N, C-alpha and C positions, 0 to 999 in steps of 0.2 A: 386080917385087916389090921391093916397102918392104922393107927393111933392118929389121932388129932395135931397132937404138936408136931409127928411125924410129916406129917401133909404140910403144916406151915413151913415149918425148917425147907422140905422140897420144893414150897412157893417161893421162899426167900432166895435159894441159891438158883434158882432159875431164872430170879429176877436180876439177881447181882452179876451172874453169868452176861444176860442180856445186856446189862446197863456196860459190865465191863466192855463188851465186844463193841458195844454204840461208841464207849468214848475211846476204844483203841481205833474204831474208823475215823472218826474227827482226827486223833492228833493226827493219824495216818494223813488225814486230808488235807490238813496245817501243814505238815513237815513236807505232801508233796509241793503244795504251794508254795512254802519258804523256798524250796530246791528252786522250782521255776522260777519263782522271782529273783533269787538271790545267786542262780548259778546259771541256768537256764538263757535267762532274759537279763542277766547282769548287765550286758551289753548296751540293749535296748534303752534299758532304764537311765543309765550313766550318762547316753546321749540325751534323755530329753529330757533328762536332770541338770544337764549343761545347757539345753536349750532354755529353761526357765533360769538358768543363773547370766548366761552369754547370748549375747545376740551381735549379729555383723550389720553395720551401716555401712550404707552406698555413700561413698566418697566423690566429690565431683573432681575433676583434674584443672590444674591452671590451666587459663586459654594462652595460647601462644599469644607474643606481642607482636606488634606491626612497627615496623622499624623504617627509617628514613632511610636514604642511599648510603647515609654515613653509618649506620648502626645505630641511630638516635632514636630512641622509644618515641612514639609517638601516639599509642596506645599501649598501655600496659595493665598490670591490677596492682590493689592494693588491700591490705587488712581493711575489714565491715564489722564492725559489731552490729546485729541484727539479734529479732526474737523470732520464734515460730512455733506453733503450737500443734500438739500432737493431739487430736480430737476425740482418741479413745481414752486416753489417761485425762483430759479435761474436765470430759463430763458435759455438762450443758456450756456449749462455746460462749454463748450469749454472756452468762456469768461469769466463764472463763474472762471476757473482754471488758467485763464491767470490772471485775478486780484489776488487771491490767491495768486499766485505764485512769485507777487514780494512784498511779505510778508516771505513765508516760502517756503524752494527749493522743488520742484516736478519734480523728474526725470521723462524721457521720458517713462518709464518703469511704473513708477506709473502715469499718467498722461493716459496712453494707459489702465492702468487695472479700472482705474475711469473709465472710457467716456463706456467701458465694459461693466459695472456693472449699470452705469447710463440707458446704453441702454437695458438693461434687465428687471430694475427691475420697478414696476411701480411707479409716477411721483411721487407721494403721500409721498413713502418711502425714508427716509435717508439712504444715502449711505456714507459710511466712506473714508476719502480722508487722513489723516493722523494718527496714535495712537502713542500715548507715546511720546507728543511732550513736549519739555523743558519750562520752566516756562517764558523763555520769548518770545519764539514764539507763545506760549499760550495767554499772555498778550497783543501781539501787533496783534494778531487777535481780540481779546476783541473791543480792541480800534478803530478796522477801521472796524465793526460789520456793523453801518450803509451806508457804502459804498459797502458792500459785502451781497446783499439779495440771501435768501438760502444760506447761510454758516453760520453753527453753530459750534460755540466751546462749548464744556462739559466737564465737569468732568465725569469719570464712572472708572469702577474696570476691572484690567487685572490681568491674571492669573501670578502668580510670582514662579520661581523656585527660594528659597534664596543658594540651594548648588550646583548649575548649573549642570555641566556634571557627578558628584560621583553620582544620582538618575535616570538620564535621561531613560535609558533603563527598569527600575522601572516602575517610574511614566507613560513616553510617554509624550505627550504635547498636548495641544488643538490648534483648528484652525475654521475660520468660516465653519458654516454648507458649503457645497454645495450644488447645485441646487437639486442633487437627494436627499440628506440628507434633506433639508427643507422643502419639497413639499408642503404645505397649512398652514404650521405651522408657524405663524406668530413671536413666540419667536427665531425660530431658522433662523429667517430671520431680525432680530434684528442686527443693525449695530454692538451692544456690545456684544453679543452674541457667546459663544465660544462652542466647545463640543471636548470630548477626540477625538483622532486619535489613540494610541499608548498604550501600557503599562496599569495600570491601569486608569487614566485617563478615557478610551474605556472601559475598564472591567467595572467599576464600575458608568458609564456613569448615568444611571438612579436614582441612590443614589446621585451622586452629584450637579446633576443639580437644584433641584428646582422648582419653579413654578414660572410663570409670573406672577405680580401686574399691575396696572395700576394709572397713576397720573394726575389728573384734572387741567387743565393748563386755564388762561384765554389769550388770543392772539388779536393781533392788526388786522387791515384792513388788513393788508401782512401776516399775518396767523403767526407773530414774537411770538414767548412767553413772554408775560410780567409780569406774576407772575403764581405763583406756589399755589394750594388748597387741599396742603397732607392731611385737615380733612378731604376731599370727597372723597379722594382715595383709591383703595386697596392695601395695599403694596405688593409687592411680599414676595413668601416664601423662604427662603433662601435652598441650598440644604445640607445635612446631610453632616457630618465629615464622613471619610474612617479611619479606623486604622488598619494598618499594624505589622507585626512581627518582622520586619525590625529595626534592634537597629544602628539608625541614625549616630551614633560615631563609629561602625567596619563598615558601609557601608563606611565611608569616609576613616578611615583608611584601608582600604582591598583596595579602588579604589587609593589612593596614593600611597600604597606598590605597586601597578602593573604597576605605571605612567610609559611612556617610552616606554610599551610591548604591543604586542598585545596577551591581555590576558584573562582569565577570572575567578574568583574565590566564592566559594560557601559555607557561612558558614551556618550550621544545629545544633540546640539542639534537641540532640539524644533522649529525654523522651520526649520532646513533638514533634515534627516536625519542631518547628518553623524554618521559614529562617530568620538567622541574617542580612546576609549577600548576595548580588547578584551583585558582580561586576565585568564589562565588560569595559575591554581600549583599547584604546582609546574612549572617551563618546562624547558626544556633549551637546552644552548649549540648553537644551529645551525650555529659553527664547526666543532665532532666532524667532523659528516657531510661536509664540503666535502674535506678532506682523509684520509676513511678514518676512521669511527668503527670503535674496537675491538671483539671480540667480549665483553671484559668490561666495557666503559661500555655497552655497547647493552643486555646482560643486564640491568645494574645499573638504567636508565632503563624496560626493559620490565617487570622485576619489580618495582618500587615500587609501591605497594597507593597511593599518592598519585597514578598515572597520569599522569607528567608529559609525554608523547608525546599524550597526549586533551587535544584542545581546547575543552575544556568550557563556552567561552563560546559556542560556536556549533555544538557536537555534543551537548553534555550534554544533558539532558533530565530535567526533574524535574516532580512536581506543583506547580502555582502555588501551590498552597494557599490562604492567606487574602490573598494582593496579589491572587488571581481577586476578590474579593468587590465591590469596586470597582466593576467591570465589571456583575455580578450586580443591585446597586443601580442604575447607569444603566439598567439595562436594562427593572429593573422600573416606574422611574419612567418611564418611555419608553412601555413597553407600557399603562400604564394601573393597573396591577395595586395598588399603593400609592402613597400622596402623603406629603409629609413631616410631615403631622401625626401619621398613624395609628403608634399604637402595638401593638408584638407582645410577649406575656408568653414571658420566657425564667426556668422553674425549673430549669432546668440540662438539660434533655431532652425529647426529644419520642416520643410513641410513633407507629410506622406498622405495622399490622400487628402482627405479633410480634415485631417489632423495637424495640429501644428506641436512639435516635440522642441523643447525648450533646453537650454545649455544652463546649468546652475549660475554661470556668469552672464546676465542678461544682455549685457554689451558684446559678448562674444570674446573670442580669443585671437581672434583673426587666423591670418596663416600658421598651422601649427604640424609641425611631422611629428612622428610616434612618438617620441622621446620626450617632446611638448605636453604632448595632450597626456601621456602619463603624469608628467611634472605638474601641471596646471589643472590636471581632472576633467580634460574640456570633454564635454558629454557630445557634444555634434562629432567630432571625431570617431567615439565609438559606435553613434547612428550609423556612419557611414561604414564602418568597420562588420558593425552587424550584418547590414545588408551586403554586403559583398562575402562574409561567410556564409550566414544562414545559420537557422537554428540547431542544426543537426552538429553540424561543427562546433561552434558554440559550445552545445551542450556536450558533446563527445570531450571536450578540450578540460571541462569544469569537473567530468566524472574523474578524469585521470590527473587531476590535481586534488582529488581526495574529498568533492561535495559529491550528492547525493546518494552516499552510501555510508552506514556506520561504523567508526573505526574499531575494532575488535580488540578493547584494551584490557577485558577481562573487568569489566563492570556494568550491570544492568542499567537500562534505561538512556542508553546514549543514542542520540536523534540520529536520523538518518539524514534530514534535511531536506531538501526538493530540487533537483534541476529537471526542469521542466522541457519540454519538448512537444512534437505535434502528436504522437502517439500519447503521452502523458495526458494532456489535455481533453485528447478525445474519449479517453478510458476514465478520466477524474470527473468531467463535467458534460460528457457528449456533444464537445464541441471544436470544430476545425479552429485549427491554431490561425492567426492572424499576423501580419508583418509588423505592425505597431508593437506587439508583443516581442517580437524579437529584436526590438533596437531596447524596451525597457530591459530586458532580459544583457542586453550587452555592457548595460551599466549597473549589474546586480540587484534589479528592481521586479517590479511586476511579482510573479509566482516563485521565483528562488528565494530558496530558505538555506541555511550554515548555522550551524552552532560555532561558537567559539573555537572548541577544539578542532573543528575543520577546518577553521578561517589557519588555525596555527600550522595545520599539516599543508594547507595551501601554500602557504608563504614558505613552510621550510621546503616544499619541492620547487619555488620558484627559485630559492637561496640555492640548493645543491643542484638542481636539474634531474634529480634521481625521485623515484616512486617511494620517500622513504616514509614507513609507517611509525605509527606513535607507541610506545611500550611503556607502561605501569609495573609492573613486577620485573622485580631483576632474574628470577630464574625462567622469564618466556627469553626465548633466541632472539638478537636484534635483527631488522629487518630493513638493511639499506635499500632496500629496491634497486628497478632496473633503470635505464637512462630514460626521460621522459621528453628528449629533444634532438631532432636530428642534425642540427646545426646549432654547434656551443655559441656563434657570433651571436645568434640572435636570442640565445638566454644572457648574452652579456651587455648587450642593448635595453633590455628591460632592466635587468639589474644596476645600468649605471643611470637609467631614468629615476629608477627608486632611489638613488641615492640623491639624484638631484631635488627630489620631491621635500627632502631635510635640509641639504647643503645649498642652494640655488637659490637667488632671487625666485620667487617666480612660484618658487614650489607649493605646495598647500600646507605644508607644516613649516616651513621657513622661518616665518613669523615666529610661531608658536614654540619652537624647538630650538632651530638654529645648528641643532650638532649634538652629539652624545653627551658633552660635557668631560668627557675621557681624552686628555692627550693621546694626540698622534693615532686614536680611531674614530672612524666614521662607522654610521648606519646607514641604513636604508630603510624605507618605510612606503606608506600610502593610508591616507586618508578614507573615512566612508562616513555616508551621514543616510540613515535608512529611512525616509518619509513614514510617521504615522499617521498623520493627518494634515490634508490641504486644509489653508485657511479660505474661507469662502468670502465672496465682494460683500456681503452683508456685514462681515465680520471685520473687514477693511474699512468699510464706509464707518463702521463701528468707533474703531480707532486701534484694533488689535491687526501689529503690521509684524510682532517679531515672533519669535519662539519662546521667549523668557514671558509674552504676555497670556500665554497660554497655558490652560492647567498640567501641572506634570506630567500627566498620563497621557499629553497629547503631541507632548514635543517627540524630535525626529528622536533616532538610536544612535549615537555616537560612536565610531569604531575607527580602532588603528591596529594595522597590522606591522610588523618591524623587525631588520634582523640585524645582527653584527658581531664581525667587523665585518663594513660591507664590502673588502676587497678579497675576504675568505671567511665566508660566512659560518657561524660557530650555534649561535643562540636565536632564536625567536617567541617573539611575545606576540600574541592577538590578544586584544581588548574593546572588550563593548559595554560601555556605559547606556542603561537602559535611559531613554527620553532624557539624555543628557546635553542634546543639542546638536552640533555639527562636529564631527569628530578631530578636527584640529585643535578644538576648545575643550570637548569633554572626555576625551580617549587619550590622545596622543603624549600630554605628559605623563600620566600614570604607567603609560606603555613603557616610553622611554626610561623612567626610573628604573623600573624593573628590571630591564634591558640593561642598564649601567649598574645596577646592583649585580647582577649577573657577569658584566665584564670586568667589573674590580674585583672579584672572588677568584677569578681567573683570566686572568692580562693576558697569559700566553693563548691560552688557548687550545690549551694540551693539557690541563694539570688534572687535579681531581674531579673533572666530570667526565674525563675521557673512559672511552669503555672499560677498559681494563680497571677503572677503580673500584674498591671493593671495600674502603672504609679508612677511618681516620678522616677530621676534621680538615677542610683546607685550610691553607697557611699562607 
């Protein structure tokens, strides 16, 4: 029998062995775990640790510049101070904005926008609070950042339009991408990134955009960036520059010359088709849209009766009025329905059925030939030509000279205008064409509509005799077109008549212009007045006799197309002044001045505007 003492020693020994075994098992497990963590999973936890210490930020690319034909930037980028919020670091967004509101002004409108964006975006994604801060505000925010968690001041690039309204309708503007535009593209959701909305900015978006990069940064426990590691980053790829055919100086001059009017002017190189100016006034400052235009400013633009947001050069359509008569004259000669010696008697009107069609000169022009009819803009002569040609041949000539179709210049929204004929009226109104409509079509009225761009193309084709096409981007091939006339002598007759409009007594712009104003250089041109409203008999009895006595919106549109030099055409200008009254009074002088500006810059007609010109300022 074992004694009690021996029994107790045996129990103690078993317990000690069990505790020792248990301890050994625990230490073995701990060792195994440590081995697993420190040896087997070293790489994994090193990566996780780095992920907590380092982060990658998406960097937006610099947007490509837009240059004029000489390489002058007309849209570029500049540094901008801004402040963004990272919601997951900021906590309560409303409280964060309240704290920031003690340093910079945040309007209720801006506050609502920011909170709306915060609610829609993932909480890790930065949301822009304010762009384009002044230095004082930016510095103040930097000083207060320890008390502003999740509020990040930073320096970014922003789009810049140095000439403001003068190029607004050509360039368009950029804005943040909408939800529909952005989709899942992280670049389009970057707070500093903008996409083109209108104009060349939108049309050449893919070229200008570039590609995003990434910047490795070291962050603290709160996620705040404490160091950038550019050597371990992938730089963004800048967008490419886009070069236009526009001459910045001509564009600015045209814009300034039309200032105060609701107007448009298009300048074009006859030989190359290069568009040198596309002015539309009044304009607007595209810089306002980049940083977010206020509702007050937008309402002011949108409610302006001169329609500054509307690109009249490309989208505005007007009856071409008497500027179209030169095309009808050429068509009549080509068709053999008139010759250069035949005279038509103008007594001030003609009778067609039970309707009387008046000439603009109520007392009539007497007996006029084709040259005199173009020079004096005799309506009766063209009523006669309309009856001889018929609407189909008139419409065909209009299309040959660029009317009735939208020129492809690489911008959206270019108007097609209207060239009416029998089929067009039947499909549009379900009605048959009338002979009276043929008469008024021949003088550029009725259903016919054309944009200032189309009028410039029409004039360039009259000046050159070729189907020259307009070009806005220098990387697009030039299209000098095919010959449009069968008999060059016919073209010379019409061009001589257009020269007489300006340089001979009786010409409709002789007393207004009397010439180009450049020694040794003559110009050719044609006036036009598109009727908007007919003064009623009751208004006449009440004393309303002239356009000046009508409200502005009821006055005629004035237009003038011209080119120079008259003997070797190189530059074309087409100008429309909305509700400006007669073309000789409202549009001839601004058009002549723009044409003269072009000639004085290139008096030889073979200088820097030539097809091979690629850079450098004109001398």
